[in-house]
N, C-alpha and C positions, 0 to 999 in steps of 0.2 A: 504493500501501499503506498505511493508516493504522496502524504500527509500532504507538505509541502506544493506541490502540480494539483492536489485535489483541492485543496481549501483555494488556490487562485484562480482554479478553472470554473471553481462554482462561484465564487464571486464575480468573475468575468462576464457569465454568465446571464448572472441576476442582476448588473447594473446595466448593461447592454438591455434586458426586457423594458418595454413602455410600459403603465400602467394598462393604455389601452390597446396593448398586444392582447392580457386574458383576463381584456372583460371587467377593465377597474377603474376606480375613477380618479383621476390626479390628485384632485383638494387643490386647495390654493397651499395649504402647510410644507408639500412635502419640495425640499431642497436637496434630496441626493436622488441621481440620475436613473432608471432603472426602479426596479421589485425592494422593496422591506425586506431584511429577513423574516421576520413575523413573514409578511406572505405568501411569498413560499414555500418554509415551513406549513402555514395551510393548506395551502394550494395540493404538498406534497403528505401531507395529514401523518406529521411530525413533530414533534416540539420546538420551539424556538430558540431555546436551551439547547438542544440535539443540535439542530441545522449551527446555530451560531460555532457553536463547539470545532462541527467540521470545518469551518472558516478563517477559528481560528489556529487549526493543528492541531486541536484536543482530542476532540473525539471520535470513539471506538469503530470499529471496525462494520462501516455500512452494509446487510443484506442486500443482496441481490434483487432482494421486492423494493428495499426503500433507495437503490441505484436507479429503479426504474421509475415505481413517484418520480426522482431529481429530476431525470431524462423528460419528464412527461411534464412536471411543474416549469420546467425551464423552458418548453420546447427549445428537445434538441434537434437533434437532425436525426438518422439512424447513423452516420461514420461521427455526431459528433455523442450519440449515447453509446457509445462502442471504446472513442476514449476515457466518456467517464470512467466508464467496469474499468478497463485498463487501467486508468490514477490511485483504482480504487483494489487491482489486484486481483480482479476477476477477470474471467475467460465471456467477451461479451457472448450473449445471446444468438442463435445462430438464426440466419436466413432463411427464409425461402417458405417456413413453413406455418404454425402460431406464432405469433409475437403481440406483446403488452406493450408495446411501445407505439404511442398513435403520434403519429402525422403529422408537426406541428400545421396542417393545410386544416385537416380537419379538426384540430382542437381550437384554431382558429376561428374560425366558422360556428364552432357547439360554445365557443364564448359569448359572440356576438347575438346569440338568440334568446335575448334576455328574457324574450315577455312568452316564447313559446316552450313545449316539454321537448328538451334532445339532449340525444345520450351518443357515442359511439360507442360497436359489442364489434366483436370477432365474428366468424362468421358459424362458432362452434355454443355461441351463447357465454360469453366470458363480457361481463361490465366493465369497461375498458371508463371511458368515461362518461359523468352526468352533468347538465348544466343543474341551476337551481330548482327550478321548474319541473323537468325531471323528480326530483328527488325529491320534491312539496307534491308529486301527485303520483310516485310508488314505491318514495324511502332513499335511501338510502343503500345502496348498491352492487358500487363502485369494488372492483376486486371480489364477484361475485360472478359464480355460473349459472346462466336465467336456471337455463335447460334440468340444468341438477337442484336447483331453486325449485323450477314448477313441481319435479316427483318425490323430492324427498324431504322436506321442512312444509311441516301442520303451519296452516293460514297461508301459504301462496299465495292461493287462485283465489282468499277473496276483494280484490280487484275487479276479478275480471266471472262475470255474472254465469251461473250454474249451468244454465246454458250455452255458455259457449266454451267450458272448461277442454271439452271431445274435440271438441275446432283446433286447441290450444294444443295439446299436450298430441294431437299428432302432425303439427306440424312445426312441432318442438322436434319428433322425434324423425322426422321424414327429409328439414332441414342438415340435423347431426348426419345422417342416415348418407347424405350429401358429397358434403364432406369428409368423411373419412372416406369414404370413393375415391375421393376426387386423389386424395393425399390419408395412403395410406400405413406411409412409416410416418406418420406426422404422431407424435407421442401421446398427446394432451389428449383426442380429440374420441381417439383412441380407446384410451386409461378411465376416462368418463363415458365410454358407449358398455366397459366391461367393468364399470364400480355400477352404473343407474339396471345395467341387464342383471345383476346380481343379488338387487338391493331392492328392483322397483318391479313387483306381476305386473303391473299396469305396463309398465315400458317396456317388457321383456312382451307383452303382447303384443305390442303393437311395431315393437323391432321385429318379429316373426310378419308381418304384413308386407314388408318391404317395400314401403312406398317412396318416394324420393320426393323432395321439394324446393325451391327457393323462395328467399324472404322477397316476397312481392308487397308492394306499394298497396296499401287497404284501407278498409272503417277499421273503427277500433272502439270496442263500449269500456268503461271504466265506471264503477259502485263502487267512490270516495265516500270517507266516512264523515267527509266537511263537506265539502261539495256539492256533495250527489254524482246521480250518474252525468256522463262528460260523453257526448257521443264524438270521437276526435277520426279525421284524418290522416294515414299515416304513410308519411314520407319514409322513401331510404335511398341513399345516395352514396353508390360503391368507389372504396380507395381502388387504387392500385392495383390489381390480383384479386380482388374482392375481397379480400381476404377481412379484414373489415367496412364498419357498416353506421354512416352515421343516419339513426331515427330522428324523425324530427314529427309531433304532432302537433296537428292545428287544428281551428275550429272554424264554417264559416259566419262572417260576420255579420250579426245582426238575429243569429242562434243564439237559442238557452245556454246551449252550452256557450255560446264562447262569451256571452256573462258569467258561465262557471270559469272560466278560465282565468280571469280578469281577477272574477274575486279570490284564486287559487291564486294570483302574482302578488295580491296584497293578504291572506291568509298566511304565502305561505312557507316554511319548516316549523315556527312554532306550536302545533296541533296538531303536527300529522303523527300514525299513528302505519309503523314502516311493515308494509305489508306486499306482496304481488301476484 
């Protein structure tokens, strides 16, 4: 671990980012360039004290998960992320298969969509990033695999009407089947399939049907505990290679759902019951 190099690189990456690059307001009292340490720490899901110690060459060895979170928070490209891993004495994640590194361009779009629920997902269900509206709608699931969550977690289906549960379950299984066929040597999706086939009778039964599906734009109904029923349009934008998806939910202006979505923006996270 090159503590000096890592500290210098983190500091330079932080100061070159403008607040508007990550959806923040600069504010009248901001005197230093770039993001504040506490802003990077919050976006990476770590304590400000730990991040500060990394910049001061005093921090303990960061985990691979922490390095991935830092790369995402600092909007690093693939090459820059690999450099960060090398400075920390870690082998960078391999390319060509599953990756938890979200391209800066997708994150930039995500931050601009402050009034719509938006998230970045891997093609096998990993929640890679969410904006505030997405968290207000479904809860904070960053780092969660939504397919595993759907089949394995009690209460995971509460936000979907019961009549839609089977449809969602089939879509999850069919999309995962498509990914594992396209990338048979990718260990992430393969391990998830093995786990779910062993632990969920419902998943095993649906897997045996051998349906294949790629996620498409479609309307989606949510039953939110605070604002009520939301009938949302769903748009899916695919990254290069289609391994990551920017999913955006919206409502037609003038509808009841549009008004409820505006209310959700006001309510934010304060009354959230996190279930999906």
